[in-house]
C-alpha positions as CSV (number, residue, x, y, z in Angstrom):
1,M,76.2,33.8,-69.3
2,P,79.8,34.0,-68.0
3,A,81.1,37.4,-67.2
4,P,84.7,38.6,-67.1
5,T,85.9,40.7,-64.2
6,T,85.3,44.3,-65.2
7,P,86.6,47.5,-63.4
8,V,84.0,50.1,-62.7
9,P,84.9,53.6,-63.8
10,S,84.5,56.7,-61.6
11,S,81.4,58.8,-62.2
12,G,83.4,62.0,-61.9
13,Q,81.9,62.9,-58.5
14,E,83.5,62.3,-55.2
15,A,85.9,59.4,-55.8
16,L,84.3,56.0,-55.7
17,P,86.1,53.1,-53.9
18,E,87.8,50.7,-56.2
19,L,85.0,48.3,-57.3
20,R,85.0,45.2,-59.5
21,L,82.0,43.8,-61.5
22,R,81.9,40.1,-61.9
23,A,79.6,37.1,-62.0
24,I,78.2,35.9,-58.6
25,A,79.7,32.6,-57.5
26,A,78.4,30.2,-54.8
27,D,80.8,31.6,-52.2
28,D,79.4,35.1,-52.7
29,L,75.8,34.2,-51.6
30,G,76.4,35.0,-47.9
31,N,77.5,38.5,-48.8
32,C,74.7,39.0,-51.3
33,H,72.3,37.9,-48.6
34,R,73.7,40.4,-46.1
35,L,73.3,43.1,-48.7
36,S,69.6,42.4,-49.2
37,L,69.1,42.2,-45.4
38,R,70.2,45.8,-45.2
39,F,67.2,46.7,-47.3
40,K,64.9,44.6,-45.1
41,W,64.2,42.3,-48.0
42,P,62.8,38.9,-46.8
43,H,64.9,36.6,-48.9
44,R,66.6,33.8,-47.0
45,L,70.0,32.4,-48.0
46,E,68.0,29.5,-49.5
47,D,66.1,31.9,-51.7
48,W,69.3,33.4,-53.0
49,K,70.6,29.9,-53.8
50,F,67.4,29.2,-55.8
51,L,67.7,32.4,-57.7
52,L,71.3,31.5,-58.8
53,Q,70.2,28.0,-59.8
54,M,67.6,29.6,-62.1
55,G,69.7,32.4,-63.6
56,Q,72.9,34.4,-63.6
57,G,73.8,37.0,-61.1
58,Y,76.4,39.8,-61.1
59,L,77.9,41.8,-58.3
60,L,80.0,44.8,-57.5
61,E,82.6,44.3,-54.8
62,H,85.4,46.2,-53.1
63,T,88.8,45.3,-54.5
64,A,90.5,46.2,-51.2
65,D,90.6,43.5,-48.4
66,G,88.8,44.0,-45.1
67,A,85.8,45.9,-46.4
68,T,82.9,45.8,-43.9
69,L,80.4,44.9,-46.7
70,P,82.5,43.4,-49.6
71,V,79.5,43.2,-52.0
72,V,78.0,46.7,-52.6
73,G,75.7,45.9,-55.5
74,S,73.9,42.9,-57.1
75,V,71.6,41.9,-59.9
76,V,70.1,38.6,-61.1
77,C,68.9,37.8,-64.6
78,T,66.7,34.8,-65.4
79,C,66.2,33.8,-69.1
80,Y,63.0,32.1,-70.2
81,G,63.8,30.6,-73.6
82,E,65.7,32.7,-76.1
83,Q,63.2,35.6,-76.2
84,H,62.6,36.8,-72.7
85,A,64.4,37.5,-69.4
86,V,63.4,38.8,-66.0
87,I,65.8,41.0,-64.1
88,G,65.6,41.3,-60.3
89,M,67.6,41.8,-57.1
90,L,69.0,45.1,-58.3
91,L,70.6,46.4,-55.1
92,V,73.2,49.1,-54.5
93,Q,74.5,49.9,-51.0
94,A,72.7,53.0,-49.7
95,E,75.9,55.0,-49.3
96,L,76.9,54.5,-53.0
97,Q,73.5,55.1,-54.6
98,R,73.0,57.8,-57.3
99,R,76.6,57.2,-58.5
100,G,75.7,55.2,-61.7
101,L,76.3,51.8,-60.2
102,G,72.8,50.5,-60.7
103,R,72.9,51.7,-64.3
104,R,76.3,49.9,-64.7
105,L,74.8,46.6,-63.4
106,M,71.8,46.9,-65.6
107,Q,73.7,47.7,-68.7
108,H,76.1,44.8,-68.2
109,T,73.3,42.4,-67.5
110,A,71.4,43.5,-70.6
111,S,74.5,43.0,-72.7
112,Q,74.6,39.3,-71.7
113,V,71.1,38.6,-73.0
114,N,70.7,37.7,-76.6
115,G,68.0,40.1,-77.6
116,G,64.3,39.7,-76.8
117,S,62.4,41.4,-74.1
118,L,63.6,42.4,-70.6
119,V,61.0,42.4,-67.7
120,V,61.5,44.1,-64.3
121,N,59.3,44.6,-61.3
122,A,60.5,48.1,-60.3
123,T,60.4,49.7,-56.9
124,A,59.6,53.4,-56.8
125,A,63.3,54.1,-56.2
126,G,64.3,52.1,-59.3
127,M,61.7,53.4,-61.7
128,P,63.6,56.5,-62.9
129,L,66.6,54.4,-63.9
130,Y,64.4,51.9,-65.8
131,R,62.6,54.6,-67.6
132,Q,65.9,56.1,-68.7
133,L,66.9,52.7,-70.0
134,G,63.8,52.4,-72.1
135,F,61.5,50.3,-70.0
136,I,57.7,50.9,-70.3
137,Q,55.1,50.3,-67.6
138,Q,52.9,47.3,-68.1
139,D,51.0,46.8,-64.8
140,V,51.3,47.2,-61.1
141,L,51.9,44.3,-58.6
142,H,50.5,44.6,-55.1
143,Q,52.1,42.7,-52.3
144,F,49.6,41.3,-49.7
145,Q,50.7,39.6,-46.5
146,G,49.6,38.7,-43.0
147,S,49.1,35.9,-40.5
148,S,45.4,36.3,-39.7
149,A,43.6,35.9,-43.0
150,Q,39.9,35.1,-42.8
151,P,38.7,31.7,-44.1
152,V,36.8,32.2,-47.3
153,L,34.4,30.2,-49.4
154,V,34.4,30.7,-53.2
155,S,31.8,29.1,-55.4
156,L,33.1,27.6,-58.6
157,P,31.0,26.9,-61.7
158,P,29.1,23.6,-61.7
159,G,31.3,20.6,-62.4
160,E,34.5,22.3,-61.3
161,R,36.6,21.6,-58.2
162,V,40.0,22.3,-56.7
163,R,42.0,19.1,-56.2
164,P,45.6,18.1,-55.3
165,M,48.0,18.1,-58.2
166,G,49.6,14.8,-59.3
167,K,52.5,13.8,-61.5
168,N,50.2,13.5,-64.5
169,D,49.4,17.2,-64.3
170,V,52.9,18.5,-64.9
171,Q,52.8,18.8,-68.7
172,R,49.4,20.5,-68.5
173,L,50.8,22.9,-65.9
174,L,53.7,23.8,-68.1
175,A,51.3,24.4,-71.1
176,L,48.9,26.6,-69.0
177,D,51.8,28.7,-67.6
178,A,53.2,29.3,-71.1
179,R,49.8,30.4,-72.3
180,A,49.4,32.8,-69.3
181,T,52.9,34.3,-69.4
182,G,53.9,34.1,-73.0
183,M,57.3,32.7,-71.8
184,E,58.9,29.3,-71.7
185,R,59.4,28.7,-67.9
186,S,59.7,24.9,-67.8
187,K,63.0,24.9,-65.9
188,L,61.7,27.2,-63.2
189,L,58.4,25.4,-62.8
190,L,59.9,22.0,-62.6
191,A,62.2,23.2,-59.9
192,L,59.3,24.9,-58.0
193,L,57.3,21.7,-58.1
194,E,60.1,20.0,-56.1
195,M,59.6,22.4,-53.2
196,S,55.9,23.4,-53.5
197,E,52.5,22.1,-52.8
198,G,50.1,22.4,-55.7
199,V,46.4,22.3,-56.5
200,A,44.6,22.1,-59.8
201,L,41.3,23.6,-61.0
202,D,39.6,20.6,-62.5
203,R,36.5,20.1,-64.7
204,D,35.7,16.5,-65.6
205,G,39.3,15.5,-65.6
206,E,40.6,18.6,-67.5
207,M,43.0,20.8,-65.7
208,L,41.9,24.5,-66.2
209,G,44.3,26.3,-63.8
210,F,46.7,25.8,-60.9
211,A,48.2,27.4,-57.8
212,L,51.4,26.6,-55.9
213,V,52.5,27.5,-52.4
214,R,55.9,27.1,-50.8
215,R,58.1,28.4,-48.1
216,F,59.7,31.8,-48.8
217,G,60.9,34.6,-46.6
218,H,59.0,34.9,-43.3
219,G,56.4,32.2,-44.1
220,R,54.7,30.9,-47.2
221,V,54.1,32.5,-50.6
222,I,51.2,31.7,-52.9
223,G,52.3,31.7,-56.5
224,P,52.2,31.3,-59.4
225,V,48.5,31.2,-59.8
226,V,47.2,30.6,-63.3
227,A,43.4,30.5,-64.2
228,P,41.0,31.5,-67.0
229,D,39.4,34.3,-64.9
230,A,39.4,36.1,-61.6
231,E,36.6,34.0,-59.9
232,R,38.4,30.8,-60.6
233,A,41.7,32.3,-59.4
234,K,39.9,33.2,-56.2
235,G,38.9,29.6,-55.7
236,L,42.5,28.5,-56.1
237,I,43.9,31.1,-53.8
238,A,41.1,30.5,-51.2
239,H,42.2,26.9,-50.9
240,W,45.7,27.9,-49.7
241,I,44.5,30.8,-47.5
242,N,42.1,28.3,-45.8
243,T,44.8,25.7,-45.5
244,Y,47.4,28.1,-43.9
245,S,45.1,30.6,-42.2
246,D,47.2,30.5,-39.0
247,S,50.5,31.0,-40.9
248,F,52.2,34.0,-42.4
249,I,51.1,34.2,-46.0
250,R,52.3,36.4,-48.9
251,I,50.9,36.8,-52.3
252,D,51.8,39.3,-55.1
253,V,48.9,40.0,-57.5
254,F,48.5,42.2,-60.5
255,E,46.3,45.3,-60.2
256,S,44.7,44.5,-63.6
257,S,43.6,41.1,-62.1
258,G,40.9,42.7,-60.0
259,L,42.0,40.7,-56.9
260,P,43.5,43.5,-54.7
261,A,40.1,44.6,-53.4
262,W,39.1,41.0,-52.7
263,L,42.3,40.3,-50.7
264,D,41.6,43.4,-48.7
265,T,38.4,41.9,-47.4
266,L,40.2,38.7,-46.2
267,G,42.4,40.4,-43.6
268,L,45.6,40.5,-45.6
269,T,47.5,43.8,-45.7
270,N,48.6,45.6,-48.9
271,V,52.1,46.4,-47.7
272,D,53.8,47.5,-50.9
273,H,53.6,47.7,-54.7
274,V,56.0,47.5,-57.6
275,T,55.6,48.4,-61.2
276,R,55.9,45.7,-63.9
277,M,57.9,47.2,-66.7
278,C,59.2,45.8,-70.0
279,K,61.9,46.8,-72.6
280,G,61.3,45.3,-76.0
281,T,58.3,43.4,-77.3
282,P,56.2,42.2,-74.3
283,P,55.6,38.4,-74.1
284,A,52.6,37.4,-76.2
285,R,50.0,35.9,-73.8
286,D,46.9,33.9,-74.5
287,A,43.8,36.0,-73.8
288,G,42.0,32.9,-72.4
289,M,44.5,32.3,-69.6
290,Q,45.9,34.7,-67.1
291,L,48.8,34.9,-64.5
292,F,47.2,36.3,-61.3
293,S,50.0,35.8,-58.8
294,I,53.8,35.7,-59.5
295,V,56.5,33.4,-58.3
296,N,58.3,36.3,-56.7
297,Q,59.4,39.8,-57.8
298,A,62.8,38.6,-58.9
299,L,61.6,35.7,-61.1
300,G,58.3,37.1,-62.3
């Protein structure tokens, strides 16, 4: 989704600095990273690089040389097939907020997507803008994290077990994720598998669900987690909590999943929440398979 350089008009308030809207290039990632650090977001430079490998980003930058923070706004859009896209990393420098710059970034990004639905995980600060742009609330995501989770035992149905994933599981993983999300995320998942550890929920050789864990931010993040129901999802999540009980762990789960109360009992702290919102027809998910934990808030 290439984007031409676009001047940003003044909002009619106190004069804005001269800003330019353009696509994010590899050389911009250091400045984008510094912008997200100002908001105390945990993304490493490596996390920014991965986002740009998966999708297209746009930024607002000062046109004058010598600015202390050249990049004053950012957004990243990741398309899943031709019908769906997830928008994340919408940031505007604090001093320039409420000047229409977030709206400008969102409108430009939406104009680059060929129809279909747009999904965002909205902070409380961003929700008014998304509502104005026609996004509707779908669910709430709760962010749990900590470095002292309690080991946990989850009983699975007879004949089922959690086992390491192998190369022969990849196609089944892609199919289960498509059922759970209603989106075609093969590119994302294949890239995640290169940097993640994975376990499968197995019944007599049939893969029923999966959970990945990888390095992210301050430690490790568990996700995505896909399973037929909450009890089986607990079994998958418990495997990684037990494996990395002495490490910093993060997991983002849907309120509708029923998992927040369970995670509370394990010693993880519910530190924040965001609202899952959608514009357009929401992805059509299979009722028999569910996404319990996301990749991250920018990628869904």
